[in-house]
N, C-alpha and C positions, 0 to 999 in steps of 0.2 A: 357820516361825518369822519373826519380825521384829527386822531390825536396824535399829537406829538408832546415829546418828551426834550429840552435841551439842559444839560448842565454844562455851565462854564466855569472854571478856577483855575488860578496858576496851580501849576502842579505841585507846589510846596506848600498850599493850604488847603483846610477842609472844608471850605463853605462851598453848598450846592445851592444852585438857582433853578427854576422850572420856567419855561417860557414858550413861546411858539417856535416854531422851525422854520428858518429862513430860507427863502428858495435861493440858489447860487446857481452861476453859470458853471457849466463844464465841459470840458472838450475831451475827446477820448480820440488818440489818435494810433491805430493797428499798423504797424510796416512788415510787410511781407517783402522777403527779399529772395531771391534766385541764388544758388551757389552749389557748388560741389562738398559729395561728404567725403570724410576722411580726417587723417589726423590733420592735414595741413589746414589752416584758416581758410576760407574759400574767399574769391572775391565775388561779391555782388554785383550782378549783371542789370539789375532792374528793380524798382521803388513804388511802391503804391501808397497813398494815405488815407483812411476812409477815420472821417471826422464826424462825432456826437456834438451836437450841439445842444445844452441842457437851457432851457427858457422855461419861463411858467406856460406860454401856451403862444405859438404851437412849438411840438420839437421837430427839427429836420435834419436828415441825415445827408450828406454829403460825400462825395467821393472823388477826386482827382489827382493825378501825377505830382507828385513832391520829391526833389532832390533830399536826400540825405546826408548829412557830413557830420563826423564827430571831430571835435577839435584835438588837435596831436598833442598838445601838449595838458590835455584833462585826464589827469589819472582815474576820473572815476565815469570817464566816457563809455557807453555802450558799445562793444564790437558790433561791426557792420552787418555780420555773420550769425547774429545770435538770433535763435528761433526761424532760421532759413533753410535748414538742411534737416528732412526728415530722415529718420531711422529705419532702415530694414527690420520689419518685423519678426519676433523670436516666437515661434508656434509653442512653445513650452511654458511660456510665462504670460504670453499676450501682449507683453510691453514692447517695446523697441529693444533693439540689440544692444547689450552695454559696451563703452567704450571708453579708453582713458577719457580722463579731464585735461581739455585745453589747457594749455599753461597760464592763459588770459584770465581763465576761472579757477585756478587753485587756490589764489587767496582772493576770492569774489567780493570786489567793494564796487559798487556799480549803482550809478545815479539813475530814480526810476524812468522811464516813459514820462515824459510830458502827460499828463492826465487832467485831474481837477485844478484849479486853481490854488497856489499855494499858500497858507493862513499868512496874515497881514502882520501875526505877532507869534510868540511862544507860549501863549496864555493855552492852557488845556480846555479845549472847548468839544464837547461832543452832541451831538443829535441821536435823537432815536425816532423814527416817523414810521408809516405806513411806505410801502413800495411806491415809488415815485413811476407813470405809467413808463417814462423813455427807460428807466432802469431797469422796469420788467422786461421791456421788449430788447432789450439786450442780454441781459439773463439767460441760466438756461433754464429756467423754470417752464414747466408745461402742467398739464391739467392730470398726466399721469404720474406726477410725482408723487412721494408719500409724504408729503406736507400740504396743507392748503394755503392759496396763496396769502389769505389775512390772518394765518399763523406766523408770515414772516415781517420782519422790520427791518427797516433801512436804517443803517446807522453809520454816522461819517465822522473822523475822528481823524487828528493829526499824529502823526509820525516821523520819528527821526531817521532820515536817508543816510546810508553809508558816506553820502556827500556833506555829511556833518550839517545837514539843512533839512529845515520843518517842512513835510509834504502835506498834504490833503489824502487822506485815506477814508475808503469806503467798504462796506462789508453786508450783506445779509444773513441774518441768522434767525433762530425761531423766537419768536417777542417774548418767551416766558425766559428766556437768558440773556436777554439784550443788556439790561441793567447790570448784571454780572461780570459779562464779557467787557463793557465799558470800565468798570472798575479795575478787572485785570489790566486793560491795556493803557490805562491810566499810569500804572504803577509803574509799566514797561516802558513809557514816555517818561514819565518821572526821572528814569535811568538812563535815558539815552540810547537804550538797546539799540542797534541800527536794523530797517528794515529796507527791501528791496523797493518793493512796491506792496498795496495794501490795497487793493480793489475786486470788483466782483468779476468773476469768471466770466467771458460771453461766452455765445454758441459756438462762433467759430474756434475760438480757442478749445471747446469741450470736445468737438467732433475734428477738431485738426491732425493730423498725423503727428505723431510723437518726435520731437527736438534732442529731448534728453537736456536741454539746458533751462525749462521754465523755472521763475524763482517767485510766484505771486503768492503772498500772503492773503487767504479767503476764508470763507466761512462757508455758507450753504453753495452747494454745488449739484445739480441733480444728478448724478452717477452712480455705478456700481463699485464696489470695492476694489482695489486695484487688485490686477490679475484675477478677476470670476466675471463672470458675464450673466450671473443671475440673482446676486446678492444685493440689495442697496446698500450706499455708505450712510455713515450717521451725518454725513454731509448734506445729502441729499433731503434728510428729516431737521437741519437748520440746527444740529446737537454736536457740532463739531468744528473745529479752525486748525490750519496748516499755518505754520510760521515760517517763510525760510525754506521752502522745500529743498531748494539745492544745497544749501548749508545743515541742513538737517534730512537725510534722505530716508527712504523708506527701501527696506534689503529683507528678503525672505529668500533663504537659499540662494538660486542664482537670478532672481528678481530682485532688479535695483531700480529706483524711480526716485527722482529724475536720471537717466539713463548714462548722463557723463559725469554723474558725480560722487566718480570712484574717489578722487580724493580726499572726499569728508566724510568716508566710512572711518578713519582713524580719530577716533573720538577723544583721545590722549591729546592731539594737537589742537588745541583750542584755539579759533580765528574768529574775527569780530561776526556778529550772526547765528553762531551756533548755540543751542540750548542744551543745558547739562543740568544733572542733578547731584548735589544743589546749584542750585542759580537763580536769577531774578525773575526770569521768564516760567521756569517750572513752579517756585515757588507763588507767583501771581495766578496762577490756573489751579493748583490745587488749594490754595487759599479759598477760592470759590466752589470747591467740592470737586473739580475735573479731573479727570484720569490722564496721562502720560502715554504715548506710545511706545518712548522708549523704554517702559518698566515691562513690556510685554512679555512673554516666555516663546512663543513660538515664530518671533519676526521684532525686528528692529524700526518703528516707524517715529523716530526723533522728532518730528516737524509737528506731529499729530497732537493735539488734546480734543477731550470728549467729555461731554456731558454724563453719558451713561457706559462709558468703559469700551465704547466700541468704534 
């Protein structure tokens, strides 16, 4: 049996209703570009689009070549080289080698990649359900992860993009904290705090070579702690969330993640998408009892909030 919860209300009101989660069409496009590494912005030489179509049954996956073009006058358009240039690995940190932030990302305000259909209104509507089969197939969950599949919930909720438009987001999170997470993001949404992308990390993305420019807001990802090979992250248990990683990087000694986010190490130069204390994102999560990685002693992890302080 599948138990679902749907909360629907305008951002400015307090009424909560519960009903069955609706099935929606979802399209995931992953663009893989080839380019050169270095400080200059490379020119992509090839594109490929993989599309996941979410329907009640069956779910099909197709792939076909597709040209990708960005409008020259669109201030929120994603650079074609984004995510296309793998970094050399730093043996000391096990991350990609750090490099200067490209000029186009020094004040990063980009639209999300096409994904789930955008909401038809600005009304706050969140759904909490079991993990759909097609979402499971593209997620990083596997039987060796330190959380059972039945202990994960699939959450959908809207978010404001840097393009000042409302987009549909999704997240996997431990079922025991799903309601609290929805409460925190409802406050973030009401304040129109910008998020670049909110979606489930795929296996491909989790295993791909680092490009240093990723910026996906996400919850559950079955992975080890950054910079280690033997300690499970709280993300792998469904008890942690990263918000706008590029705007709010992780740094410990010489280890920086994302590796091209150098421009965002100056936390006094506050730009859209950054998290600070005091601040509305910090307040939204501390009000549900979560800890912030920006307060840790040994390192700074400004993107990170967790239920258990890890």
